[in-house]
Each structure stands twice: as C-alpha cells, then as structure tokens.
N, C-alpha and C positions, 0 to 999 in steps of 0.2 A: 657297692657291695650290698648295702642295706636295701637298695631298690630291687636288686635281683632276688634277694631273700623274700621281700614283700610279695613280689609277683609269684614266686614259687609257692609260697604259703597260700596265696589267693587261688592259685590253680588247683592245689590239693583240696582246698575247701570246696571249690565248685565241683570238682570231680567226685568228691565224697558225697556232697549233697545230691548230685544227680544219681549216684548209685543207690542212695537211700530212697529218693523219690520214685525212681523208675521201678515200677512194679507191674505184674500182670493183674488183670482185672477180670473177675467172673461176674457176668450179668445174669442173675436168676430170672426165671419167667414171672416171678412175683415181684419184680422190680427191686430186689435186694442186690446191692453191689458188694463184692468181696475183693479187697485189695490183698494180693498174695503173691506167692511164687509158685508157678505150676511145676510140679515134679513129674507127673505121669498122666496121660490120657489113655484110659483103657477102653475096653469094649462096653463096659457098663457104668464106669465111674471115673471121676477126675480126682486126682490126688494133688494136694498142695500144702504149702507151709505158710504160716502167718508171721509177720515180722515181730509181733509182740510175744511170741512164744519161741522156745528153743527150736533150732533147725532139726532136731531129732524128733520133734512131734509132727506127725503127718496127719492131715485132715483129708476127708473124702466126701464127695457129693455125687449124687446120682445124675447121670448125663441127661436124663429126661427132664430134670428140673432146671437145666441150664439153657439159656437162650443164645448166649454168645460169650466168647472169650476174646479180650483185647490184650495182646501180648505187649511187653514193654517196648518192643521195636515198632509198635503201631499196627502190626498185622492182626487180622481178625479171623476167628473161626466160629461158624454158626452150627447149631445142633437142632435136630428135629426128632420127634418121637418116631420110634421104629414103625409104629402102627400106621402113620401117615407119611412116611418117608418115601417119595416116589422112586428112589433108587432101589428099594426092595421089590419093586414090581416091574423092573425093566424088561423082564422076560415075558410078562403077561401081554396077551393080545388085547388091545383096548378098544376095538371096534367090533360090533356085532350086527348081523343082518338076520331078521327073524320073519317068520310067517305065522299068522294066527291059525293054528292047526285045524280048528273046528269051524271057522267062519265060512268056508265054501258051502257047508251044509245049510247055512242060513242066508244065502243070497248074496254074499260078497266075499272078496278075497283081499286081505290086508297084509301089508308089509311094514316092518318097523326097522328103524336104524338107531342103534344106541352107540354113544361114544363116551368113554371115560374122560372126565376132565382132570380129576385127581382122585386119590384114594377116598372113598365114601361119597363121591359126587359124580354124576353123569347126566347127560341129556338124552332124550329119546323122542323121535318123531315117527308118526305112523301115517301111511297113506292107504286108504281103502277104496277099492273099485267096486261100486255097487252094481249088481247085475251079473258079476262074474262068479256065479255059484248056482245052487239049486233054487229054483223059484217055487217055494213051497205054497205060496198063496196066489199063484197065477196073476201077479201084478205087473209083470214085465218091467221090473225096476231098472233104472239106469241113473248113474250119478257117481258121487265120490264123497268121502269124508276124510278129514285130516285131524290129527291129534298131536299135541306137543306137551311134553312134561319135563320137569327137572327132578331127578331122582336123588333121594338121600338114602344111602345104604347104611343099615343099622350098625352102630359100634357095639362092642361087647359091653356087658354091664360092669365089668371090672377088667383091669389090665394086669397082665403079667409081664415081667421084664422080657424084652425081645419079641413080644407078641406082634403078629401082623395078620392081615387078611389072607385067607387061602387063595383067593384070586380077587383082583381089583373090582370085578363085576359080580362077584358071588355074594349071596346073602339075602336076608329079609330087607325090605325097603318100603318107604312110602314116597309117593310122587304127586305133587300138585300138578293138575293136568287141565288143559283147555282143549275142547273139541268142537268141530263145526262140520255139518253135513248138509248137502243139497242133492236132491234126487227127484226124479219123476216116477209116478206109478199109476197104474190103471185102477180106477174105482168103479164099482158096479152098483147100479140102482135098479131095484126090481119094482115093476109097475103091475098092479093087478090087472088081469089074472096071471098072464104068463110072459109078459114083456120084460126085457132087460136092456138097459142102456149102459154104455161104457163111456167114462170120462177120464181124462188125463189130469192128474193133480201134481203140482210142484210143491215140494216140501223143503223148507229151510229150517234147520234146528242147530242148537249149540248147547254145550254143557261146560260147567266148571266143577271138577271133581277132585277128591282125594283118593288116590289109588294105593292100595296095600297089596303087597305081593312078596314072592320069594323066587329067587333065581338060582339055579344050580348050574355049575360049570363042570364039564367032563373033559379032562385031559387037555385043557387050554385050547379046545377046538370046537366043542359042541355045547349047546345050552338048552335048558328047559326053564320056562318062565310062566308061573301061574299067578294070576292077579284077580282082584275084585275092587271095583270103584264105586263110590257113592258121592252124590253132590246135588247140584241144582241144574235145571235145564229149561230151555224154552223151545217152542216149536210153532211154526206157522199153521200147523194142522192139528186138530183134535181127533182126527179120524184114525190115527195110528199111534201106537206107543213105541213101536220098534223102529229105530233109526239106523240099524245095521252096525254102526260103531258103538252104539249105546242105546239105552231105552229111557224114555221119559214117561212118567205116570200120566199127567195131563196138565192143562193150564191152571187149574185150581189147586192142584197139588204138584208143584213143579220139581218133584224129586227125580233124580236120574241115577242110574246105576249101570254098571258094565262088568263083564267078567270074561275070562278067556284063558287059553293055554297056547303059549307060543313056543315054537322050536326054532333053532337057528344054528348058525356057525359063527366062529370068531375069526378075525383077521387083523393084521397089523395096521 
C-alpha cells in the first residue's frame, strides 16, 4: 500500500513539475527571451501572461519585434516585418523587360531585363546592339555592350505599422553596376590639301559605376525608369568618349557616366 502511495505521489510531482516547466517562449529580434503563456496572436501584437504575475495581468509585444515563438509542445512560429514579407507581394509581377527609349537616336538599341529577388532587392542585366540606330557621326559602328547590376530599392526613412511597398519594383534605388563594350567604327584622317583616308578602329571599354534612379510602376503592368550613373572606366581608344552604353572622359581622367530613360512592361 505504501509503495502504491509513493508512486502515486511521485507521478503527481512529476506531472506538476512538467506543467510548471512547460512554457511558451518568445524570442525577440534583439535576442531577449520571454518565457510565458501565449494568450492571443493578433494582427499587430502578441498577448501573453507571465508566471510570476497574476493570470489576470496580460502583457503585449509588437509582432515586428518578435523573431519567433516556440510553443510548449515544440511547434514554432516565425514572424517577419510587413515591409519585407514576400507574402504581401504575391500579386506583384516580379519580372520586367525594358528598352532604353532614347538610345536608338544615338546609334544603339538596348534591352534590359530585371527580376525581383525579394522586397527591396533585384538584379538587372542589359544588352545593347551597337549600330542599330541613327549613325549621327557617319562612323558605321557595329558591336555590342553588356551591363549587369544589383539594385537596392530605397526603404522609407521611418516605418508605420502595416506599411509596405506600393510595388516590389517601384521606388528610388541605387545600383552598383559593371559594363563592358566592344565595337568597331570608321575613323577619318584628312591629308593636306584635300585627301581623306578611312580606317577601321576596334574599341574595347569597360566601366564600374554607381547608378542612381527612380522607377515608376503603372497598374502592375507598365514601367518608367529614369537613371544616372557615375564611376570609373577604361578604354582602348582615346579617340572617342562615347561608348554607346556609357561615356568615358579619357585615359588621364577615367571618369565614366551614363544616363537614360527606359520604358517597359512587367510579367510573372
């Protein structure tokens, strides 16, 4: 009889200790841990009670401050800022195809493809066909240029609860960018008194730039992108500053710059 009573008491003690130890855990983004009992998970905040206070006293914490909840049964629930939560942009078209609207007037036609990686981040590549445009300088140019950049779309200066981007690709941005061009062109040499010779020159050039710009999205279907870039460049020729996808001052002052206006459409 005493043995049965002993085991019954031990069972009650173990069960009681487990009920005391078993708690929910809130892990804050600043590495603070709160052992508590979750009462409610709302749209904006999480309500809980603490064992050292009366069960009638309810505490609350902003969901944006919480990284994860570990429930007493071992299940976990993670949280993310509404601003950067991919679920808020599920209906956004995250791919864009663009054309540099003015480039054909200056001797080339360029196309760009942009893809959103996550809210506030995207990659963009550009292919330019040199010679597919107006030959303003009668150089008969032919060749191509490519550019690749990683875009950082600007966050708001301050956040309001529930705030998010109007579109995952919309907004002011800066973009580190690399560019490379290779093309041939005719050059002319005048010999006194009235003779002229024509030679074919091959030019190879490249740039490393920081591009600043702003992109507008219309009805999740159409876009306008205006940009300006500044950086460093090199060229195999000092006879030209214009390299179609960008311009370079000269070899002694290797400053490069670019600008443009792109229009395009979005797709899934």
